[in-house]
C-alpha positions as a printed Julia matrix, in Angstrom:
515×3 Matrix{Float64}:
 -40.94   21.84   -0.88
 -38.44   24.14   -2.67
 -38.29   23.85   -6.33
 -34.6    23.22   -6.4
 -34.96   20.02   -4.43
 -36.84   18.42   -7.28
 -35.21   15.83   -9.63
 -33.03   16.84  -12.59
 -34.39   17.43  -16.07
 -33.86   14.93  -18.68
 -31.86   17.34  -20.79
 -28.13   17.94  -20.12
 -27.51   21.23  -18.65
 -24.45   23.14  -18.03
 -24.55   22.23  -14.25
 -24.8    18.47  -15.15
 -21.68   18.65  -17.24
 -19.81   20.79  -14.8
 -20.69   18.63  -11.84
 -19.77   15.37  -13.67
 -16.4    16.7   -15.03
 -15.18   18.37  -11.86
 -16.24   15.48   -9.56
 -14.38   13.12  -11.93
 -11.33   15.35  -11.91
 -11.46   15.54   -8.01
 -11.33   11.62   -8.2
  -7.9    11.89   -9.56
  -6.93   12.37   -5.85
  -8.32    8.92   -4.93
  -6.92    7.57   -8.12
  -3.46    8.13   -6.67
  -4.56    6.6    -3.55
  -5.91    3.61   -5.2
  -2.85    3.27   -7.51
  -0.48    3.24   -4.59
  -2.68    0.33   -2.94
  -2.82   -1.67   -6.13
   0.84   -1.27   -7.19
   2.12   -2.16   -3.71
   0.49   -5.62   -4.1
   2.84   -6.19   -7.05
   5.78   -4.47   -5.47
   5.57   -6.87   -2.44
   6.09   -9.77   -4.67
   8.74   -8.2    -6.96
  12.22   -9.97   -6.86
  14.11   -6.79   -6.86
  12.12   -5.29   -4.04
  12.46   -8.48   -1.94
  16.18   -8.38   -2.68
  16.37   -4.69   -1.59
  14.74   -5.39    1.68
  16.61   -8.72    2.19
  13.53  -10.9     1.65
  11.19   -9.64    4.25
   8.84  -12.24    6.01
   5.17  -12.13    6.45
   5.36   -9.98    9.52
   7.49   -7.39    7.79
   5.38   -7.37    4.72
   2.38   -6.84    6.95
   4.23   -4.03    8.78
   5.04   -2.36    5.4
   1.24   -2.55    4.55
  -0.08   -1.51    7.89
   2.28    1.42    8.64
   0.56    3.23    5.84
  -2.58    3.35    7.83
  -0.73    4.77   10.89
   0.07    7.75    8.69
  -3.58    8.08    7.66
  -4.79    7.71   11.26
  -2.36   10.41   12.39
  -3.46   12.69    9.56
  -7.19   12.01   10.33
  -6.82   12.93   13.93
  -4.47   15.97   13.61
  -4.06   17.41   10.18
  -7.03   16.46    7.81
  -9.78   18.54    9.55
  -7.63   21.66   10.21
  -6.43   21.61    6.57
  -9.94   21.18    5.16
 -11.34   23.9     7.59
  -8.52   26.49    7.3
  -7.26   26.13    3.8
 -10.58   25.04    2.11
 -11.46   21.71    0.55
  -9.51   22.16   -2.67
  -6.27   23.6    -1.12
  -6.35   20.85    1.54
  -6.53   18.35   -1.23
  -3.54   20.06   -2.9
  -1.47   19.89    0.25
  -2.42   16.34    0.71
  -1.18   15.3    -2.79
   2.04   17.13   -2.24
   2.65   15.26    0.98
   1.7    11.96   -0.73
   4.05   12.43   -3.59
   6.83   13.24   -1.02
   6.29    9.94    0.73
   6.33    8.16   -2.74
   9.64    9.71   -3.46
  11.18    8.3    -0.35
  10.07    4.85   -1.25
  11.19    5.13   -4.9
  14.7     6.05   -3.57
  15.01    3.28   -0.89
  18.3     1.44   -1.04
  21.04    0.01    1.08
  20.97   -0.78    4.84
  18.43    2.03    5.4
  16.0     0.72    2.62
  13.36   -0.7     5.14
  13.46    2.49    7.15
  13.04    4.66    3.96
  10.15    2.43    2.84
   8.49    2.73    6.27
   9.0     6.51    6.44
   7.71    7.01    2.88
   4.6     4.81    3.65
   3.75    6.79    6.77
   4.22   10.23    5.04
   2.17    9.05    1.96
  -0.4     7.88    4.36
  -0.61   11.32    6.01
  -1.1    12.88    2.6
  -3.81   10.41    1.67
  -5.59   11.09    4.88
  -6.13   14.74    3.9
  -7.07   13.85    0.33
  -9.53   11.07    1.19
 -11.51   13.46    3.44
 -11.4    16.83    1.69
 -12.37   15.53   -1.73
 -15.66   13.71   -0.69
 -16.33   16.83    1.51
 -16.12   19.05   -1.62
 -18.18   16.66   -3.69
 -20.89   16.33   -1.11
 -21.08   20.08   -0.55
 -21.48   21.06   -4.38
 -23.94   18.33   -5.36
 -27.77   18.63   -5.32
 -29.37   16.57   -2.65
 -31.14   14.22   -4.95
 -28.0    13.22   -6.7
 -25.35   13.73   -3.96
 -24.56    9.98   -3.63
 -23.7     9.65   -7.3
 -21.24   12.53   -7.25
 -19.52   11.2    -4.08
 -19.44    7.72   -5.44
 -17.27    9.09   -8.37
 -14.54    9.52   -5.88
 -14.68    5.78   -5.26
 -14.57    5.23   -9.05
 -11.25    7.07   -9.01
  -9.92    4.85   -6.24
 -10.89    1.48   -7.99
  -9.54    2.92  -11.3
  -6.23    3.69   -9.62
  -6.32    0.27   -7.91
  -6.71   -1.47  -11.34
  -4.0     0.58  -12.93
  -1.69   -0.32  -10.12
  -2.22   -4.02  -10.88
  -1.82   -3.6   -14.57
   1.35   -1.67  -14.18
   2.71   -4.36  -11.83
   1.72   -7.09  -14.3
   3.44   -5.14  -17.18
   6.67   -4.79  -15.12
   6.94   -8.65  -14.78
   7.82   -8.6   -18.48
  10.96   -6.26  -17.83
  13.05   -9.2   -16.72
  16.42   -7.7   -17.55
  18.88   -6.77  -14.84
  17.72   -3.13  -15.08
  14.11   -4.38  -14.69
  15.07   -6.37  -11.51
  16.61   -3.09   -9.99
  14.23   -0.48  -11.42
  11.03   -2.13  -12.25
   9.39   -1.84   -8.76
  10.78    1.85   -8.49
   9.22    2.83  -11.69
   5.94    1.16  -10.7
   5.84    3.57   -7.61
   7.1     6.56   -9.55
   4.19    6.48  -12.06
   1.95    7.94   -9.39
   3.62   11.29   -9.81
   1.97   11.72  -13.16
  -1.77   11.91  -12.02
  -0.66   13.44   -8.67
   0.93   16.44  -10.77
  -2.29   16.86  -12.89
  -4.32   17.0    -9.68
  -2.07   19.62   -8.05
  -2.04   21.87  -11.31
  -5.71   21.67  -11.73
  -7.14   22.53   -8.16
  -6.3    26.22   -8.01
  -8.49   26.83  -10.96
 -11.57   25.28   -9.24
 -14.2    27.24   -7.17
 -14.16   26.62   -3.47
 -17.0    24.71   -1.76
 -19.93   27.16   -1.26
 -20.64   25.99    2.26
 -16.98   26.48    3.31
 -17.21   29.94    1.68
 -20.4    30.78    3.73
 -18.66   29.48    6.87
 -15.79   31.96    6.29
 -18.1    34.93    5.56
 -17.66   34.87    1.8
 -21.33   34.68    0.67
 -20.73   36.47   -2.55
 -18.22   33.91   -3.53
 -20.5    31.1    -2.42
 -23.3    32.54   -4.57
 -20.97   32.64   -7.67
 -19.96   29.1    -7.02
 -23.63   27.93   -6.53
 -24.59   29.72   -9.81
 -21.59   28.09  -11.61
 -22.73   24.55  -10.41
 -26.48   25.19  -10.93
 -26.32   27.1   -14.32
 -28.91   25.84  -16.78
 -30.77   23.8   -14.33
 -31.88   26.19  -11.34
 -33.22   29.71  -11.67
 -31.4    32.69   -9.98
 -34.2    32.66   -7.37
 -33.7    29.01   -6.64
 -29.92   29.23   -6.32
 -30.64   32.28   -3.91
 -32.97   29.95   -1.88
 -30.25   27.31   -1.56
 -27.72   29.83   -0.47
 -30.2    31.23    2.11
 -30.63   27.77    3.66
 -26.84   27.32    3.91
 -26.42   30.74    5.55
 -29.29   30.16    7.97
 -27.94   26.64    8.87
 -24.33   28.25    9.48
 -25.78   30.98   11.49
 -27.93   28.83   13.58
 -24.97   26.52   14.51
 -22.91   29.52   15.49
 -25.67   30.99   17.58
 -26.1    27.6    19.46
 -22.75   27.9    21.01
 -21.73   24.36   19.78
 -18.1    23.63   18.87
 -16.16   20.51   17.56
 -16.06   19.22   21.08
 -19.78   19.04   20.89
 -19.33   16.0    18.5
 -18.71   14.14   21.7
 -21.16   15.95   24.16
 -24.14   16.97   22.06
 -26.46   14.03   21.72
 -27.48   14.67   18.07
 -23.92   15.35   16.84
 -22.6    12.25   18.8
 -25.28   10.09   17.22
 -23.73   10.99   13.84
 -20.24   10.61   14.92
 -20.43    7.14   16.38
 -22.35    5.84   13.46
 -20.07    7.25   10.8
 -17.04    6.07   12.9
 -18.44    2.58   13.23
 -19.2     2.45    9.54
 -15.63    3.33    8.53
 -14.32    0.81   10.93
 -16.76   -1.87    9.64
 -15.84   -0.94    6.04
 -12.19   -2.04    6.8
 -12.72   -4.98    9.19
 -14.86   -6.56    6.51
 -11.42   -7.72    5.05
 -11.19   -5.29    2.05
  -7.82   -4.06    3.02
  -6.42   -7.63    2.75
  -8.05   -8.25   -0.53
  -6.42   -5.06   -2.0
  -2.91   -5.67   -0.72
  -2.5    -9.37   -0.74
  -4.68  -10.28   -3.71
  -1.66  -11.73   -5.79
  -0.57  -13.81   -2.76
  -4.22  -15.16   -2.37
  -4.36  -16.02   -6.12
  -0.93  -17.75   -5.86
  -2.28  -19.92   -2.83
  -5.14  -20.96   -5.23
  -2.53  -22.4    -7.71
  -1.94  -19.46  -10.08
   1.6   -18.52  -11.02
   3.22  -15.18  -10.01
   2.46  -13.37  -13.45
  -0.9   -14.97  -13.79
  -1.84  -13.83  -10.2
  -0.99  -10.19  -11.13
  -3.07  -10.64  -14.34
  -6.0   -11.95  -12.31
  -5.65   -9.02   -9.98
  -5.78   -6.6   -12.71
  -8.95   -8.16  -14.15
 -10.53   -8.18  -10.78
  -9.71   -4.48  -10.09
 -11.01   -3.49  -13.56
 -14.26   -5.22  -12.93
 -14.53   -3.18   -9.79
 -14.74   -0.1   -11.78
 -17.79   -1.39  -13.56
 -19.38   -2.43  -10.1
 -18.75    1.01   -8.8
 -20.25    2.68  -11.79
 -23.34    0.51  -11.22
 -23.34    1.64   -7.59
 -23.08    5.33   -8.68
 -26.31    4.67  -10.83
 -28.51    3.11   -8.05
 -27.37    4.55   -4.75
 -29.58    7.48   -5.09
 -32.44    5.26   -6.05
 -32.21    2.52   -3.52
 -30.51    4.33   -0.66
 -27.26    4.05    1.29
 -28.68    1.52    3.88
 -29.86   -1.18    1.32
 -26.62   -1.07   -0.6
 -24.57   -1.48    2.66
 -26.68   -4.4     3.79
 -26.75   -6.29    0.57
 -23.04   -5.68    0.13
 -22.07   -7.06    3.43
 -24.29  -10.14    2.93
 -22.54  -10.73   -0.51
 -19.13  -10.43    1.02
 -19.96  -12.84    3.95
 -21.22  -15.52    1.45
 -18.13  -15.09   -0.71
 -15.82  -15.51    2.35
 -17.64  -18.57    3.33
 -16.96  -20.25    0.06
 -13.4   -19.09    0.13
 -12.88  -20.5     3.66
 -14.71  -23.83    3.21
 -13.5   -25.1    -0.18
  -9.81  -25.16    0.68
 -10.58  -27.13    3.81
 -12.64  -29.74    1.83
  -9.99  -29.86   -1.04
  -6.61  -28.97    0.61
  -3.28  -28.39   -1.27
  -5.01  -27.6    -4.51
  -5.96  -31.25   -5.18
  -9.09  -29.92   -6.98
  -8.79  -27.47   -9.75
 -12.43  -26.89   -9.86
 -12.4   -25.87   -6.25
  -9.65  -23.49   -6.75
 -11.31  -21.83   -9.66
 -14.54  -21.49   -7.78
 -12.61  -19.67   -5.06
 -11.11  -17.29   -7.6
 -14.67  -16.55   -8.84
 -15.81  -15.84   -5.44
 -13.01  -13.45   -4.88
 -14.56  -11.55   -7.71
 -17.97  -11.84   -6.15
 -16.49  -10.44   -2.92
 -15.23   -7.42   -4.8
 -18.71   -6.99   -6.16
 -20.15   -6.8    -2.73
 -17.62   -4.35   -1.46
 -17.77   -2.0    -4.63
 -21.6    -1.77   -4.21
 -21.52   -1.55   -0.45
 -18.9    -0.37    2.06
 -16.5     0.89   -0.49
 -18.33    3.85   -1.74
 -21.35    4.15    0.61
 -19.33    4.53    3.82
 -17.84    7.77    2.5
 -21.08    8.94    1.08
 -22.77    8.53    4.42
 -19.98   10.03    6.5
 -19.57   13.18    4.23
 -23.23   14.24    4.4
 -24.66   13.83    7.91
 -22.57   16.61    9.86
 -23.24   20.26   10.05
 -20.95   22.39    7.81
 -18.93   23.69   10.67
 -17.87   20.34   11.99
 -18.23   18.2     8.85
 -14.54   18.0     8.18
 -13.81   17.04   11.84
 -16.62   14.68   11.97
 -15.56   12.75    8.71
 -11.94   12.89    9.8
 -12.53   11.39   13.11
 -14.74    8.64   11.49
 -11.99    7.98    8.95
  -9.44    7.45   11.71
 -11.47    4.4    12.86
 -11.17    3.07    9.36
  -7.37    3.56    9.46
  -7.33    1.48   12.78
  -9.35   -1.2    10.97
  -6.91   -1.22    8.14
  -4.0    -1.66   10.43
  -5.56   -4.56   12.27
  -6.51   -6.29    9.02
  -3.25   -5.66    7.35
  -1.61   -7.41   10.32
  -4.04  -10.21   10.92
  -4.39  -11.45    7.23
  -0.88  -12.5     6.39
  -0.28  -14.03    9.73
  -3.57  -15.72    9.71
  -2.95  -17.16    6.23
   0.46  -18.44    7.33
  -0.77  -20.1    10.57
  -4.45  -21.22   10.16
  -4.82  -21.1     6.26
  -8.26  -20.55    4.78
  -9.91  -20.56    8.33
  -9.0   -16.88    8.45
 -11.85  -16.26    5.93
 -14.44  -17.37    8.57
 -13.24  -14.54   10.97
 -14.05  -11.82    8.33
 -17.22  -13.67    7.36
 -18.56  -13.34   10.82
 -17.78   -9.64   10.91
 -19.71   -8.96    7.68
 -22.68  -10.99    9.05
 -22.67   -8.9    12.21
 -22.68   -5.68   10.14
 -25.91   -6.66    8.4
 -28.28   -6.14   11.41
 -26.27   -3.28   12.86
 -26.66   -1.25    9.69
 -30.23   -2.16    9.04
 -31.41   -1.4    12.72
 -29.19    1.57   13.62
 -28.64    3.59   10.48
 -31.29    5.94    9.32
 -31.61    6.48    5.47
 -30.1     9.83    4.43
 -30.9     9.37    0.74
 -32.46   12.54   -0.95
 -32.04   14.79    2.03
 -30.4    18.18    1.87
 -27.24   18.58    3.98
 -28.97   21.4     6.08
 -31.89   18.89    6.79
 -29.8    15.98    8.35
 -30.51   17.03   11.86
 -34.09   15.86   11.8
 -32.72   12.27   11.47
 -30.55   12.35   14.54
 -32.65   13.99   17.26
 -31.27   17.51   17.01
 -32.76   20.63   18.65
 -34.99   22.57   16.06
 -33.95   25.75   17.8
 -30.35   24.95   16.67
 -31.17   23.67   13.26
 -34.25   25.28   11.8
 -36.14   22.06   10.52
 -39.19   24.16   10.01
 -37.76   25.27    6.9
 -38.28   21.83    5.31
 -41.89   22.53    4.24
 -41.55   26.16    3.2
 -41.34   27.15   -0.49
 -38.59   29.06   -2.12
 -39.95   32.62   -1.54
 -40.46   31.79    2.23
 -36.91   30.36    2.58
 -35.39   33.4     0.91
 -37.3    35.74    3.17
 -35.42   34.28    6.18
 -32.02   35.6     4.92
 -30.9    38.58    6.97
 -31.4    41.79    5.01
 -27.95   42.91    5.94
 -26.51   39.66    4.58
 -28.26   40.27    1.17
 -27.24   43.99    1.13
 -23.56   43.3     2.04
 -23.2    40.33   -0.41
 -22.16   42.62   -3.37
 -19.39   44.16   -1.26
 -17.59   40.86   -0.75
 -14.89   39.6    -3.22
 -16.08   36.8    -5.28
 -14.15   33.42   -5.7
 -12.03   33.18   -8.78
 -13.93   31.57  -11.58
 -12.71   28.57  -13.36
């Protein structure tokens, strides 16, 4: 086994600091995504927003929520993977943030008879930008991280999301105290506009980062890839070990090209399709578990349990803040217990929480028992624990690591498009279900979570600790296409497989701009 595949030393190296700092910076992209989700929950119940949109009913509120995911689905299918493959992971993320801010600006300026149209258009555009960010960032994180700790670094992306979600709720709660006439008109607009601050920081910082080493190799820039790997491995790996890692990346990319496979092979090659349907189904399950509704309609759910409007937003802020701690815990354990166990346990916890929230209001209707209502509130928090330690981060970790470099962006984008479809369905079903059948809607999502448990346990192989270049062995690939015989070779043997012309010409290539 190559020495660079072993666990990290106890000491803190430059590589450790750099990976943590840069992965957290990249999480700013998901922070903006999470903020826009969290703040909309308060915007939907803001009096000024309701007045501007002429008091939208449940179906219109569902449309405003769900239309965002039409934008993300469109982006995942048509724009996210070309941007990540042609522009690179970092400039794709930069472009996505610019588009997201453009959509937010349309929503902030919504007024008059065209207010609803501006909100819908802004939501679609912001969704398109988010689709690019939400795939390019975890791709970058997975491609710069060591195999033994890849899950931890990709989970940082979800930490950014839940931190933004919490901030959105807290801003929405704070705005309720701005109860003047100006606050009535401008409060919800200011809530949306605050996302421009982290968005601007994200856009300004990205050009100074290195590009993903695997993307650089894919585009014939091995010298720049070597420089990036040295930057992210300094103080932890030796120069020979970095060279060995680069050699495996080059061999994997070369083998894929020699195979004649293309992105269409995601649907025609058995090994690639085995990864595609698994990652696609996982993203779909991650939304159909009910998480979208919990994010957007949380204040409405708390109000149904007897809390006032302001107190509902406060409870939403507390719930979202606790998610940060839960996700940090997931970051610590995901590389120790694996992806599959966290997904299975998370789905089981969510199913139990949904059972309680569906049953107690039927036993004690119309808020006649305060203990029952408070118990439901507690189990909303428990549901969030299950999601934050399961589907929330792990679905993105799994999808970002199982595809070969040449089709990784396309594979993750196709998979994420299924998540967008799930979000559209849930965003439409939940408000209508609550309005028509009440708490019985929880049983629908409970059943989905229960079905997910055996599906994940039986059909999803564990990817924990495997290098990105080694994933094919899990999915029945052709060893002639992906040289799995490299798995048991030591560093010197692996380096010897690099074509001499590749090593000789590497010095002639232009390196990537250092940070």
